[in-house]
Structure formats: structure tokens, C-alpha cells
C-alpha positions as CSV (number, residue, x, y, z in Angstrom):
1,M,-33.9,-39.1,-22.5
2,C,-32.2,-39.9,-19.0
3,Q,-29.1,-37.0,-19.7
4,N,-32.0,-34.6,-20.2
5,I,-34.2,-35.0,-17.7
6,V,-32.0,-35.8,-14.7
7,G,-28.4,-35.6,-16.1
8,S,-25.7,-38.1,-16.4
9,E,-25.1,-40.4,-13.1
10,N,-21.2,-38.0,-13.0
11,Y,-24.3,-34.8,-12.7
12,V,-26.4,-36.2,-10.3
13,K,-22.7,-37.2,-8.5
14,N,-21.6,-33.4,-8.4
15,L,-25.0,-32.3,-7.4
16,R,-25.0,-34.4,-4.5
17,L,-21.3,-33.3,-3.8
18,M,-21.8,-29.5,-4.1
19,N,-24.6,-30.1,-1.5
20,A,-23.0,-32.1,0.7
21,V,-19.8,-29.4,0.8
22,R,-22.2,-26.8,1.1
23,D,-24.0,-28.6,4.4
24,D,-20.8,-29.1,6.0
25,L,-19.5,-25.9,5.7
26,H,-22.7,-24.1,6.8
27,S,-23.0,-25.9,9.7
28,Y,-19.5,-26.2,10.6
29,T,-20.2,-22.0,10.8
30,S,-23.1,-22.2,12.4
31,T,-23.6,-21.7,15.9
32,Y,-27.0,-23.2,16.1
33,F,-28.2,-25.1,13.2
34,T,-27.3,-28.2,11.4
35,F,-28.1,-27.5,7.6
36,I,-29.1,-30.3,5.7
37,T,-30.5,-30.1,1.8
38,S,-33.2,-31.6,0.9
39,G,-36.4,-32.7,-1.6
40,S,-35.0,-32.8,-5.2
41,F,-32.0,-31.2,-4.9
42,G,-31.0,-32.7,-1.6
43,E,-31.3,-36.1,-3.8
44,G,-29.5,-34.8,-6.7
45,L,-32.9,-34.3,-8.8
46,E,-32.7,-30.6,-10.2
47,M,-36.0,-30.8,-11.9
48,T,-38.2,-28.3,-13.7
49,G,-39.8,-25.8,-10.7
50,S,-38.2,-27.3,-7.9
51,D,-37.6,-25.4,-4.9
52,L,-34.9,-25.7,-2.6
53,D,-36.0,-27.5,0.5
54,I,-33.3,-26.5,3.4
55,M,-33.3,-28.1,7.0
56,Y,-32.7,-26.4,10.2
57,V,-31.9,-28.9,12.6
58,S,-31.4,-26.9,16.2
59,K,-27.9,-27.5,18.1
60,N,-29.6,-26.6,20.7
61,I,-32.2,-29.2,21.7
62,E,-32.2,-32.8,21.4
63,V,-35.0,-35.2,21.8
64,Y,-35.0,-38.4,23.4
65,E,-37.4,-41.4,23.2
66,D,-35.9,-42.5,26.9
67,I,-35.3,-40.3,29.8
68,K,-32.6,-42.2,31.0
69,A,-30.8,-41.4,28.0
70,A,-31.2,-37.9,28.1
71,N,-28.0,-35.9,28.0
72,H,-28.6,-33.4,30.9
73,S,-25.9,-30.9,30.1
74,N,-26.5,-27.5,28.9
75,V,-28.2,-28.6,25.7
76,K,-32.0,-27.8,26.1
77,Y,-33.7,-31.7,25.7
78,V,-37.9,-33.2,25.1
79,L,-39.0,-36.6,25.5
80,M,-41.0,-38.0,22.9
81,E,-44.4,-39.3,23.9
82,T,-46.4,-41.3,21.4
83,D,-49.8,-42.3,23.7
84,D,-52.9,-41.7,21.8
85,V,-50.7,-39.8,18.6
86,K,-50.9,-41.7,15.1
87,P,-48.1,-43.5,14.2
88,G,-45.3,-41.8,12.3
89,F,-46.1,-38.6,15.3
90,T,-45.4,-37.6,18.5
91,Q,-45.5,-34.6,21.2
92,L,-42.6,-33.5,22.6
93,L,-43.0,-33.0,26.2
94,V,-40.6,-30.9,28.2
95,L,-40.0,-31.2,31.4
96,E,-40.0,-29.0,35.1
97,Q,-36.1,-29.3,35.0
98,V,-35.2,-28.2,31.6
99,Y,-38.2,-25.8,31.4
100,S,-36.4,-22.4,30.0
101,Q,-37.4,-19.2,29.1
102,Y,-36.7,-20.0,25.7
103,L,-38.8,-23.2,26.0
104,R,-41.7,-21.6,27.9
105,Q,-42.2,-19.6,24.4
106,R,-43.1,-22.3,22.5
107,C,-45.0,-24.5,24.9
108,E,-48.7,-25.3,25.6
109,E,-49.9,-26.5,28.6
110,P,-53.0,-28.9,28.2
111,N,-53.8,-31.3,31.6
112,G,-51.1,-29.5,32.9
113,K,-48.2,-30.7,31.2
114,H,-45.8,-28.7,29.0
115,Y,-45.1,-29.6,25.2
116,F,-43.2,-27.9,22.7
117,S,-45.3,-26.5,20.5
118,S,-45.0,-27.2,16.6
119,A,-47.1,-24.1,15.8
120,L,-45.6,-21.8,18.1
121,Y,-42.2,-22.8,16.8
122,K,-43.0,-22.1,13.6
123,Q,-44.6,-18.8,14.4
124,R,-41.5,-17.3,17.1
125,V,-39.4,-18.2,13.4
126,M,-41.5,-16.0,11.6
127,R,-42.4,-13.2,13.9
128,N,-39.0,-11.2,12.6
129,I,-39.1,-11.9,8.9
130,D,-41.1,-10.5,6.2
131,S,-42.4,-12.0,2.8
132,I,-43.1,-15.6,4.3
133,V,-45.2,-17.8,4.5
134,I,-46.5,-21.1,6.5
135,H,-46.2,-24.0,3.9
136,G,-46.7,-27.2,6.0
137,P,-44.1,-28.0,8.0
138,C,-41.8,-25.2,6.0
139,I,-41.5,-21.5,6.1
140,S,-41.3,-20.3,2.7
141,D,-40.7,-17.5,0.5
142,K,-43.7,-16.0,-1.2
143,E,-42.3,-16.6,-4.4
144,G,-42.3,-20.8,-4.2
145,I,-38.5,-20.8,-4.4
146,F,-37.1,-21.5,-0.7
147,D,-38.7,-24.1,1.6
148,H,-36.9,-23.7,4.9
149,A,-37.8,-26.4,7.3
150,M,-36.7,-26.0,11.0
151,C,-36.3,-29.2,12.4
152,L,-35.2,-31.6,16.0
153,H,-33.1,-34.1,16.1
154,C,-33.0,-37.5,17.8
155,R,-29.9,-39.2,18.0
156,T,-30.7,-42.3,18.1
157,W,-33.3,-44.9,16.4
158,I,-36.7,-45.0,17.6
159,S,-39.2,-48.2,18.6
160,Q,-41.6,-47.0,16.1
161,A,-39.5,-47.6,13.6
162,S,-37.9,-50.7,14.8
163,Q,-39.3,-53.1,12.9
164,W,-37.8,-51.4,9.6
165,I,-34.1,-53.1,10.9
166,T,-34.9,-56.7,10.3
167,R,-37.7,-56.3,7.8
168,S,-35.8,-56.7,4.5
169,N,-34.5,-60.2,3.5
170,N,-33.3,-58.7,0.4
171,S,-30.1,-57.5,-0.7
172,W,-31.6,-53.8,-0.3
173,P,-30.9,-51.7,1.5
174,S,-27.2,-53.0,2.6
175,Y,-26.3,-53.7,6.1
176,N,-23.9,-50.9,5.7
177,V,-26.6,-48.6,4.7
178,K,-28.7,-49.5,7.0
179,Q,-26.3,-48.9,10.0
180,S,-25.8,-45.4,8.4
181,I,-29.6,-44.7,8.9
182,I,-29.6,-46.1,12.1
183,K,-26.4,-44.2,13.4
184,H,-27.8,-40.7,12.4
185,G,-31.2,-41.3,13.6
186,V,-34.4,-39.4,13.2
187,L,-35.5,-36.2,12.6
188,F,-38.6,-33.9,13.9
189,V,-40.7,-31.4,11.9
190,P,-43.2,-29.1,13.4
191,I,-46.2,-30.1,11.9
192,G,-49.1,-32.5,13.2
193,V,-51.8,-34.8,12.1
194,K,-54.6,-32.0,10.1
195,G,-57.6,-32.3,12.1
196,S,-56.0,-33.7,15.0
197,P,-57.6,-32.0,18.2
198,K,-53.6,-31.5,19.2
199,E,-52.6,-30.6,15.5
200,D,-50.6,-27.4,17.4
201,I,-48.2,-29.8,19.9
202,E,-47.7,-32.8,17.2
203,W,-44.7,-33.2,15.4
204,R,-43.9,-35.5,12.4
205,I,-41.2,-37.9,12.6
206,S,-39.3,-37.5,9.4
207,F,-36.8,-39.8,8.1
208,S,-35.6,-37.4,5.9
209,V,-31.4,-38.0,5.8
210,G,-31.9,-41.7,6.1
211,E,-34.1,-41.4,2.7
212,K,-31.2,-39.7,0.8
213,F,-28.8,-42.5,1.9
214,L,-31.3,-44.9,0.4
215,I,-31.7,-42.4,-2.8
216,N,-27.9,-42.5,-2.6
217,T,-28.0,-46.4,-3.5
218,F,-30.1,-45.7,-6.3
219,T,-29.3,-47.1,-9.7
220,H,-29.4,-44.8,-12.7
221,T,-32.6,-46.7,-13.5
222,Q,-34.0,-46.0,-10.4
223,L,-33.3,-42.7,-10.0
224,M,-35.0,-42.2,-13.7
225,C,-38.6,-44.2,-12.1
226,Y,-38.5,-42.1,-9.5
227,A,-37.8,-38.7,-12.0
228,L,-40.1,-40.0,-14.4
229,L,-43.1,-40.7,-11.8
230,K,-42.5,-36.8,-10.3
231,I,-43.1,-35.4,-13.6
232,L,-46.4,-37.1,-14.7
233,L,-47.6,-36.6,-11.3
234,K,-46.6,-32.4,-11.9
235,D,-46.9,-32.1,-15.3
236,V,-50.1,-34.5,-16.1
237,I,-51.6,-35.4,-12.6
238,A,-51.7,-32.5,-10.8
239,T,-53.2,-30.8,-13.8
240,Y,-56.6,-31.6,-13.4
241,T,-58.0,-29.6,-10.5
242,E,-59.8,-32.5,-8.7
243,C,-56.3,-34.2,-8.2
244,E,-54.2,-31.3,-7.8
245,D,-53.7,-32.0,-3.9
246,L,-54.2,-35.7,-3.7
247,L,-50.7,-36.9,-4.5
248,C,-47.3,-35.8,-3.5
249,S,-44.0,-36.8,-4.4
250,Y,-43.2,-38.3,-0.9
251,F,-45.9,-41.0,-1.8
252,L,-44.0,-42.0,-5.3
253,K,-41.0,-42.0,-3.1
254,T,-42.4,-44.4,-0.7
255,I,-43.5,-46.7,-3.5
256,I,-39.8,-46.7,-5.1
257,F,-38.4,-47.6,-1.7
258,W,-40.8,-50.7,-1.2
259,I,-40.4,-51.8,-4.8
260,S,-36.9,-51.4,-4.6
261,E,-37.2,-53.8,-1.5
262,E,-38.9,-56.5,-3.2
263,L,-37.2,-56.7,-6.0
264,P,-33.4,-57.7,-7.0
265,H,-31.4,-55.1,-7.6
266,S,-30.0,-56.6,-10.6
267,I,-33.8,-55.8,-12.1
268,W,-32.8,-51.9,-12.6
269,K,-30.8,-52.1,-15.7
270,P,-31.1,-49.1,-18.4
271,E,-32.5,-52.2,-20.5
272,N,-35.4,-52.3,-18.3
273,L,-35.9,-48.9,-17.3
274,I,-39.7,-48.7,-19.3
275,S,-40.6,-52.3,-17.7
276,C,-39.6,-50.5,-14.4
277,F,-40.8,-47.5,-14.9
278,M,-44.8,-49.2,-15.4
279,R,-44.0,-51.2,-12.9
280,C,-43.7,-48.3,-10.7
281,F,-46.8,-47.3,-12.3
282,K,-49.1,-49.5,-12.0
283,R,-48.0,-49.5,-7.8
284,L,-49.3,-46.7,-7.8
285,I,-52.6,-47.3,-9.2
286,Y,-52.9,-50.4,-7.2
287,S,-52.5,-47.8,-3.8
288,V,-54.8,-45.6,-4.9
289,E,-57.4,-48.3,-5.8
290,N,-56.9,-49.7,-1.9
291,S,-56.2,-46.3,-0.6
292,I,-53.3,-47.9,0.7
293,C,-49.8,-46.3,0.5
294,L,-47.7,-47.6,3.9
295,H,-45.5,-45.2,5.4
296,Y,-41.2,-46.9,4.6
297,F,-39.9,-46.7,7.8
298,I,-43.1,-46.5,9.8
299,P,-45.6,-49.3,8.2
300,E,-48.5,-48.6,10.5
301,N,-48.6,-45.0,9.2
302,N,-51.2,-45.8,6.2
303,M,-50.7,-42.0,4.3
304,F,-53.5,-42.1,2.5
305,E,-56.0,-42.5,5.2
306,N,-58.5,-40.0,5.5
307,K,-57.4,-38.8,2.1
308,I,-57.3,-40.8,-1.0
309,E,-60.7,-42.1,-0.7
310,G,-64.7,-41.1,-1.9
311,R,-65.1,-38.6,-5.2
312,A,-61.9,-37.7,-5.2
313,R,-60.3,-41.2,-4.8
314,A,-62.5,-42.5,-8.0
315,I,-61.7,-39.8,-10.5
316,L,-58.0,-40.1,-9.6
317,L,-58.4,-43.6,-10.6
318,D,-60.0,-42.6,-13.7
319,K,-57.2,-40.4,-15.1
320,L,-54.7,-43.2,-13.6
321,Y,-56.4,-46.0,-15.8
322,N,-56.7,-43.2,-18.7
323,L,-52.9,-42.7,-18.5
324,H,-51.8,-46.1,-17.9
325,S,-53.8,-47.0,-21.5
326,Y,-51.2,-45.4,-22.9
327,G,-48.4,-47.7,-21.3
328,W,-45.3,-45.9,-21.2
329,R,-46.5,-43.0,-23.8
330,C,-48.0,-41.6,-21.1
331,M,-45.5,-39.8,-20.4
332,L,-45.6,-37.9,-23.5
333,F,-48.4,-35.7,-21.8
334,S,-45.9,-34.0,-20.2
335,N,-44.3,-31.0,-21.6
336,Q,-41.0,-31.6,-20.8
337,L,-41.1,-34.9,-22.6
338,S,-43.0,-34.2,-25.1
339,N,-40.6,-33.9,-27.9
340,F,-38.8,-37.5,-26.8
341,H,-39.0,-40.6,-28.9
342,E,-39.1,-44.2,-28.2
343,S,-35.3,-44.5,-29.4
344,M,-34.2,-41.8,-27.0
345,W,-35.2,-44.4,-23.8
346,K,-32.2,-46.6,-25.8
347,D,-30.0,-45.1,-28.0
348,H,-26.3,-44.8,-27.4
349,I,-24.8,-41.1,-26.8
350,E,-21.4,-40.0,-27.8
351,P,-19.3,-38.9,-24.6
352,H,-18.4,-35.5,-26.1
353,T,-22.2,-34.8,-25.8
354,L,-22.8,-36.8,-22.5
355,H,-20.1,-33.9,-21.3
356,T,-21.9,-31.2,-23.2
357,I,-25.3,-31.8,-21.7
358,E,-23.3,-32.3,-18.0
359,V,-22.0,-28.9,-18.3
360,V,-25.2,-26.9,-20.0
361,K,-27.2,-28.5,-17.1
362,T,-25.0,-27.3,-14.3
363,L,-24.7,-24.0,-16.1
364,H,-28.6,-23.8,-15.0
365,S,-28.6,-25.6,-11.8
366,K,-29.3,-23.8,-9.1
367,S,-27.8,-25.9,-6.8
368,L,-24.1,-24.8,-8.1
369,W,-25.2,-21.0,-8.4
370,L,-26.4,-21.3,-4.5
371,T,-23.0,-23.0,-3.9
372,I,-21.3,-19.6,-4.7
373,N,-24.3,-17.1,-3.0
374,G,-24.8,-19.3,-0.6
375,Y,-21.6,-17.7,0.9
376,S,-22.4,-13.8,1.7
377,S,-24.8,-14.9,4.6
378,T,-21.8,-17.3,5.8
379,E,-19.7,-16.2,8.8
380,C,-16.3,-15.9,7.3
381,N,-13.2,-16.2,9.3
382,T,-9.9,-17.9,9.5
383,N,-11.4,-21.0,11.6
384,T,-13.7,-21.5,8.3
385,S,-10.3,-21.5,5.9
386,T,-9.1,-24.6,8.5
387,K,-11.6,-26.4,8.1
388,I,-11.3,-26.2,4.3
389,I,-7.8,-27.1,4.1
390,H,-8.2,-30.0,6.4
391,Q,-11.5,-31.7,4.4
392,I,-8.6,-30.8,1.3
393,V,-5.6,-32.3,3.0
394,F,-7.0,-35.4,4.5
395,S,-10.0,-37.0,1.7
396,D,-9.3,-39.6,-0.1
397,N,-12.3,-38.9,-2.8
398,S,-10.3,-36.4,-5.8
399,S,-14.1,-35.1,-6.6
400,L,-14.5,-34.2,-2.8
401,K,-11.4,-32.2,-3.0
402,Y,-12.2,-30.1,-5.8
403,V,-15.4,-29.1,-4.7
404,Y,-13.8,-28.0,-1.0
405,T,-11.1,-26.3,-3.5
406,Y,-14.0,-24.5,-5.4
407,D,-15.6,-23.8,-2.3
408,M,-12.3,-22.4,-0.6
409,S,-11.9,-20.1,-3.8
410,V,-15.2,-19.2,-3.3
411,W,-14.8,-18.3,0.7
412,G,-11.8,-16.7,-0.1
413,S,-13.7,-13.4,-1.8
414,K,-16.1,-13.4,0.8
415,Y,-13.4,-13.4,3.6
416,A,-10.9,-10.8,2.0
417,Q,-13.7,-8.5,1.7
418,S,-14.8,-8.4,5.1
419,A,-11.2,-8.1,6.8
420,P,-9.7,-4.5,5.8
421,L,-6.2,-3.5,5.9
422,N,-5.9,-1.7,9.4
423,S,-4.5,1.6,9.6
424,T,-2.6,0.1,12.9
425,R,-0.3,1.5,15.4
426,R,1.7,-1.7,15.5
427,G,4.5,-0.8,13.2
428,N,4.7,-1.1,9.6
429,K,5.9,-4.7,9.8
430,H,3.1,-5.7,10.9
431,Q,0.8,-4.2,8.6
432,Y,3.0,-5.7,6.0
433,K,2.1,-9.2,7.4
434,Q,-1.7,-7.8,7.1
435,Y,-0.9,-7.3,3.3
436,K,0.4,-10.5,2.3
437,S,-2.2,-11.9,3.9
438,R,-5.0,-10.0,1.8
439,I,-2.9,-11.3,-1.4
440,C,-2.8,-14.5,-0.3
441,T,-6.6,-15.1,0.3
442,L,-7.5,-13.4,-2.7
443,L,-5.0,-15.8,-4.6
444,Q,-6.8,-18.3,-3.4
445,N,-10.1,-16.8,-4.8
446,I,-8.4,-17.3,-8.5
447,Y,-10.1,-20.8,-8.6
448,H,-13.5,-21.2,-9.0
449,D,-13.8,-19.3,-12.6
450,V,-11.7,-17.1,-15.0
451,V,-12.0,-13.6,-13.9
452,S,-14.1,-12.8,-10.8
453,G,-10.6,-13.7,-8.5
454,W,-8.5,-11.7,-10.6
455,L,-10.7,-8.7,-10.6
456,M,-11.1,-8.9,-6.9
457,L,-6.7,-8.7,-6.8
458,A,-7.4,-5.8,-9.1
459,S,-9.7,-3.6,-6.6
460,F,-7.0,-4.6,-3.9
461,F,-4.4,-2.7,-5.7
462,Y,-6.6,-0.1,-6.7
463,K,-7.9,0.5,-3.0
464,S,-4.2,0.4,-2.1
465,K,-3.5,2.5,-4.9
466,Q,-1.4,0.8,-6.7
467,Y,-3.2,1.5,-9.9
468,S,-0.3,0.3,-12.4
469,K,-0.5,-3.0,-11.0
470,A,-4.3,-3.2,-11.1
471,L,-4.1,-2.1,-14.5
472,H,-2.2,-5.2,-15.8
473,I,-4.4,-7.6,-14.0
474,I,-7.4,-5.7,-15.5
475,A,-5.9,-6.1,-18.6
476,Y,-5.5,-10.1,-18.4
477,S,-9.2,-10.2,-17.3
478,I,-10.4,-8.6,-20.3
479,S,-8.8,-10.7,-22.3
480,K,-10.5,-13.9,-20.7
481,C,-13.7,-12.3,-21.7
482,S,-13.6,-14.0,-25.1
483,P,-16.7,-15.5,-27.1
484,E,-16.5,-19.1,-25.9
485,K,-16.6,-18.9,-22.4
486,L,-19.5,-19.5,-20.4
487,Q,-21.9,-18.0,-18.2
488,F,-24.4,-19.2,-15.7
489,F,-28.0,-19.6,-17.4
490,M,-27.0,-18.8,-20.6
491,D,-28.0,-20.0,-23.8
492,M,-25.5,-22.2,-25.5
493,S,-24.3,-20.9,-29.0
494,D,-22.6,-23.1,-32.0
495,I,-19.1,-21.7,-30.6
496,H,-19.5,-23.4,-27.0
497,Y,-21.0,-26.4,-28.3
498,Q,-17.1,-26.5,-30.6
499,T,-15.4,-25.9,-27.8
500,L,-16.6,-28.8,-25.5
501,K,-16.2,-31.3,-28.1
502,L,-11.7,-30.6,-27.4
503,K,-10.4,-33.5,-26.1
504,L,-8.9,-31.0,-23.0
505,F,-12.5,-30.4,-22.3
506,Q,-13.5,-34.4,-21.9
507,N,-11.8,-35.7,-19.0
508,I,-11.9,-32.7,-16.3
509,S,-14.1,-32.3,-13.6
510,I,-16.9,-29.5,-13.9
511,V,-15.3,-27.7,-11.4
512,Q,-11.8,-27.4,-13.6
513,L,-13.9,-26.8,-16.1
514,W,-15.2,-23.5,-14.0
515,K,-11.6,-22.2,-13.6
516,I,-10.9,-22.1,-17.8
517,M,-14.3,-21.3,-19.1
518,L,-16.7,-19.9,-16.9
519,I,-17.1,-16.2,-15.9
520,D,-19.2,-15.6,-13.1
521,S,-20.2,-12.1,-11.9
522,M,-18.7,-9.6,-9.2
523,L,-20.2,-10.3,-5.9
524,F,-19.5,-7.9,-3.2
525,V,-20.6,-8.3,0.3
526,H,-22.2,-6.0,2.7
527,N,-20.1,-2.9,3.3
528,S,-17.4,-4.7,1.4
529,W,-14.2,-2.6,2.2
530,L,-12.4,-4.3,-1.4
531,I,-15.5,-2.4,-3.9
532,P,-14.0,1.1,-4.7
533,N,-15.0,4.1,-2.9
534,E,-17.5,5.4,-5.9
535,L,-20.0,2.2,-5.5
536,Q,-20.0,2.5,-1.6
537,M,-23.5,3.4,-1.8
538,E,-24.3,-0.5,-3.5
539,V,-23.2,-1.9,-0.4
540,E,-24.6,-0.1,2.5
541,N,-27.9,-1.9,2.4
542,G,-26.6,-5.4,1.3
543,A,-24.5,-7.3,-1.1
544,Y,-23.9,-6.1,-4.7
545,R,-23.8,-8.1,-8.0
546,I,-22.4,-7.0,-11.3
547,S,-21.0,-8.4,-14.8
548,P,-16.9,-8.6,-14.6
549,I,-16.8,-7.2,-17.7
550,V,-18.6,-4.0,-17.0
551,Y,-16.8,-3.9,-13.9
552,A,-13.3,-4.6,-15.8
553,Y,-14.0,-1.8,-17.9
554,F,-15.3,0.7,-15.0
555,L,-12.2,-0.1,-12.9
556,K,-10.1,0.1,-15.7
557,L,-11.2,3.6,-16.3
558,L,-10.8,4.8,-12.7
559,C,-7.3,3.8,-12.7
560,H,-6.6,6.0,-15.2
561,Y,-8.6,9.0,-13.3
562,Q,-6.7,8.7,-11.0
563,L,-3.4,8.7,-13.1
564,N,-5.0,11.6,-14.9
565,N,-5.0,9.3,-17.8
566,A,-7.8,11.5,-20.0
567,R,-7.7,9.8,-23.4
568,Q,-7.9,5.9,-22.0
569,C,-10.3,7.3,-19.9
570,Q,-12.4,8.1,-23.1
571,D,-11.4,4.7,-24.4
572,C,-12.9,3.1,-21.3
573,L,-15.8,5.1,-21.6
574,H,-16.4,4.1,-25.2
575,N,-16.1,0.3,-24.9
576,L,-18.3,0.0,-21.5
577,Q,-20.8,1.7,-23.9
578,N,-20.2,-0.8,-26.5
579,V,-20.4,-3.7,-23.9
580,I,-23.8,-2.4,-22.9
581,S,-25.3,-1.9,-26.2
582,E,-23.7,-5.4,-27.1
583,N,-24.9,-7.3,-24.1
584,Y,-21.7,-8.8,-24.0
585,F,-21.2,-10.9,-20.8
586,I,-24.1,-9.5,-19.2
587,G,-27.2,-12.0,-19.3
588,N,-30.7,-11.9,-19.5
589,S,-30.6,-10.3,-15.9
590,K,-32.4,-7.5,-15.1
591,Q,-30.7,-6.9,-12.0
592,Y,-27.3,-7.0,-14.5
593,H,-28.5,-4.9,-17.2
594,S,-29.6,-2.3,-14.4
595,G,-26.6,-2.4,-12.7
596,A,-24.3,-1.5,-15.7
597,Y,-26.3,1.6,-16.6
598,T,-25.8,2.7,-13.6
599,I,-22.1,2.3,-13.7
600,L,-22.3,3.9,-16.9
601,G,-24.4,6.9,-15.2
602,I,-21.4,7.0,-12.4
603,V,-18.7,7.0,-14.8
604,F,-20.5,10.0,-16.6
605,Q,-21.0,11.6,-13.6
606,L,-17.1,10.9,-12.8
607,L,-16.2,12.7,-16.0
608,G,-18.4,15.8,-15.5
609,D,-21.3,14.4,-18.1
610,N,-23.9,15.1,-15.8
611,E,-26.8,15.5,-18.3
612,S,-25.4,11.7,-19.9
613,A,-25.5,10.6,-16.4
614,R,-28.9,11.2,-15.6
615,Q,-29.9,9.7,-18.8
616,A,-28.4,6.8,-17.8
617,F,-29.6,6.4,-14.4
618,M,-33.0,6.5,-15.5
619,Q,-32.4,3.8,-17.9
620,S,-31.3,1.9,-14.9
621,V,-34.6,2.9,-13.1
622,E,-36.7,2.0,-16.2
623,I,-35.3,-1.6,-16.1
624,K,-35.5,-2.4,-12.1
625,R,-37.8,-0.7,-10.9
626,D,-37.3,-2.2,-7.3
627,Y,-36.7,1.3,-5.5
628,S,-35.6,-0.3,-2.1
629,F,-32.5,-2.0,-4.1
630,N,-32.0,0.3,-7.1
631,T,-29.0,2.9,-6.3
632,S,-29.8,4.8,-9.1
633,V,-32.9,6.2,-7.8
634,E,-31.2,7.9,-4.8
635,R,-28.4,9.1,-7.4
636,L,-31.0,10.9,-9.0
637,T,-32.6,12.1,-6.3
638,L,-29.2,13.8,-5.4
639,M,-28.8,15.1,-8.9
640,N,-32.1,16.9,-8.6
641,S,-31.2,18.4,-4.8
642,L,-28.1,20.3,-6.5
């Protein structure tokens, strides 16, 4: 069950590595923010229905507790003021000497002082962005997929949490872990104490990064207990209307931290999973009984104060008592776990089965998908390449090297598309150097999957009018699109399971496996110069994604069309129609299905069959009626105007 719920230890490690690398590269390329993946994803837990929490830590504003320590450089700074504020919160005072236009727009002025307003900070972020809502301290999309928290940073440890440094006499957390947490300092998120008269100018002190350090020290049993409590909360407790908003996963995390500090680390073993889980569940009940859940770093902050009380507390307790009466089997009330039996808590699983489970979970991982897609918004330049190469060369961690190599491959595609060959007057020698440089960059793009990098190189040769070279690469790419290959979010078949049992795949990392087995989609960035002219409309308003096998036959047809090979053009058309009708490596996404019919319509237009083109465009619109992004709508309009 552990493997199916949170994945193997290696899977969790891979998620954390991918998050760390993505955060590092995004932070490096951003002028204004440091990026931190937080929440379940940041902890290496990809739970069903979890949103993606990203913290944007300002590089231009710093928080200080003591003005003597303030950095009087060009960086703006604010001072903590905790008088008459609930523990765990603070106000941020702006001094006259740093009161700039930027801060003025985000300040309120009670009692003649300037305070950096948490409410105005969020509102200023939202001002020019549609389709988002305020969700606590976060800015969220209306679909609930992303939670973006705009944060400030204090580089030093604060006095409110000073007792934590010396509190624990146990072995957890270790001295080195504590020092790492202290060295990072703390964050501040824009939300005040609910109902406080000064709520709009209060900020919550966040130990999100320190909590990630702590969770990274967890044994897999600790992580499982945490995950099971989260599942119990979301799938069972929160389904009762009266209990829906009483508890949150942060309370559960806090309970695990306290118990971890109290118990010997040796207790958290796989054979003790049930007893450890029940101990955590009992502590939750105890906390609700006494309406007390002390913040792990600032115990003066009772997070249940004015929240878990009265009738709501009585109802919650009744539900918790009832669930506890079932023992560990209370977990079976969750749909995620209802098919598991007692033996599944402890049975041995064969290594190849573990590896297959890891592959399946990673294929459906939003975190990996975001690693690939995140670079469409990342600034692409040679500095990014230098940063990645430095990490690859100087890292002692082989797994980290593989992830950076993977990311460099993904980055290479974006960079190659954003830097066209210039028709320069500086001579043929300069243009030849540019040409070689682009090929070199594109060859770096072949390591994150089987075909997309090669097809991007074929696009380069097509745009350079080297059609024979393009056709050779396309033929190779099509040959790699064989039935045993994998695709993101696909349902695995028997051939996939049998393939993954082969010894060849047992001892290689996920990143290495993707190079051999994964067929990723083609992603053309906004105004990509590598996309064929026939598809320029698709990248005018943003990035464009397409099935690789659809694109391969489309590009092959374009090459033959330029070479006046009529029969080969017809062969490509028939192959493209078969791929679409059989849904071969197109997947379940409406976007890919719609895009495939758009491509088919363009092909029919190119070959002079306008009626078939019209039918294909109409089919595309029928599948995806998003008129803002589906270019088939515009193509139909243009056809009707002729």
C-alpha cells in the first residue's frame, strides 16, 4: 500500500529532486523572485486532488527584526513589529528613509505610521490578472490547480521562535538539520489573524522551508503516517458538512512534528506503521478534546484557539471517536484505500513490481509534467545554460546530475526556438557559426524523451530547406513510436508491464528511462521560429502543444510537398488519418485530439481539398470549443470569407 499511496522512497526522492532543480533554475532566471515549491508537492507527496503550491519570495524587499541588522543597500526593507499581535504573526513597519513609491502603493497608515499591507500586496498582484481568486494568503486559479503565495524573507532567525533552537533533548531533529533551518531564516505570507482589527496589515510568519527540511528527514513510515492522516482528513472527516473547514493538513503536520520530537527515531519502522499511525490519530483526538494544537516553532500560538470549540468541536469529536473505534480500518472509509487489505500493509513486493509502480506514478505525476512545461515561461539565454552545466559538472550527486541533464534537454528546446538564425551582413562565417550553434543546442534537446528532440531538429532542417536531412530524422523518429513506449497520463497495457520487467530497466533512473521509453508531446513556444510557416497561426498567442506522431507525419508531408513528391504526400495523408482514427500516441487530451484534426485540415488545404479541410476544422472545433485558443475557428472564418 505504501508504494501505491506515496510511492517508494526512490519515487519521493525523485519528486523532491525535480522540484529542487526546477525551483533553482526558475529562481536563477528571475530578477524579482526566488521560487519555492511547497505544500504536498514540495514535500514529495503527490496526493490525489492536491494543488500545486508555489511560494514567490521577493528578492527586492527584506524583513528585519532589528534595525541595526538592516541592509541599507538598494534593497527595500521593512521591520517586524510584534507588539499587540498574536504569536506567529507580525506587522511590517516601513521607515521613512525607505518609503518609496512602490511601498507607498502597498501601505496603510494607522496612527501616523506606515505599515506594509498584506491585503494591498495581494490586491496589487491580482490587479492585472484575470481568472484568479484570493485563497487565504495565496492567489489561486479558479480551477483550484495552483496556489501562489507572494512572500517576504527574513534571513535571520526570529526571537519568537528562539526557544525552538534549544527545546528538544531528543535526537530529532539533528543538530545539522536545525542549523540548516536556522540559517535559512523565516518567511512572511500576506494574511492576518482572522477577525483582528488590524488583519489587513498583519502577516503570518511561515516556516515552510524549515518544515520541508524536517519532512525530508522523515523515514518512509513517518511520511506514510502523515499521508494517511491527510487522506483520512480529506476523504472522510472533511466530507461531513459540519467538519469541512475545521481541520487542515497543517494541523496534522504539526502533530507529526511534535510526536517525532518526543519518540525515538528508531520507532518509525515499516513493521510499526499501524501502531505509529494510531498513535498519531490518538494525538489528533487529544488535541481536539482539549482544543489545543501548539505551533511547532512558536508554541505560544495555539492554532485551535477560537476555532475548535463549541458545537463544531463536539460534532468533530463524535466523528473522530467513531472512526477511532474501527482501529486502523477506519482508513478503509477512504475511496483511495477501500480496496486495500490488512496484508497489504506489510507484504513483500518484488523489486520489478516496485519499479513498475514508480514508473506508473511518475507518468501521472504533475510535478514531472510541470518540470517540462515550466520552462516555457523561463527566460532562455546562455546564462541558463552555463548555470545548468555548472551544476552537472560540479555536483557530487549522480541523481542530481541526471535531473539537471534532463532539464538542460528541456531547456535546449525552448532556447533553440527563441533564437532564430539571423540573415546577417557580418558574412557567411558568422552565419555558419550561428548554424552550428543552433544544431549543438538542438542536439542537447534529445535526452528527455525518445522523439520530440529529434523532431525539433528535423524542424530546423525543414526551415533551413534541407528536406532530405529532415526526412531521415523523421523516419527515425516514427520508427521509435512503437507500442511499448510510454506517454504521460496514459493507461498502461500488458506490453508496458512486460517491458518494464526486463532487466534493462530495473537499475536505471526515471530520467534515463524517459530517454529510452517516453514519447513526449511537441511544445512550440510563443512565436517559435522553428515551427513550420503553415503553423505560425498556432503560436501567435502563446505556446502550442501537439502529438509527436501527428507532427512527424505532418512534417514528413511538408518535406515531400516541397520536393514535389505527390505520391509520398498521399501516403503521409493516409498515415496521418490512420494515426488519428486509431488514437495512436495522441492520448486522452481534448487539446491533442483537436490539434490533430487542425493539422489534418491544414494538410487537406495544402493538397487542394477544401471541403475535407472544412470538415476536419469543424471536427476540431466540435472536440474543443475554446474559441480563444483553437485556431480552427479562425481558419474556418478565413475559408468562409474567400
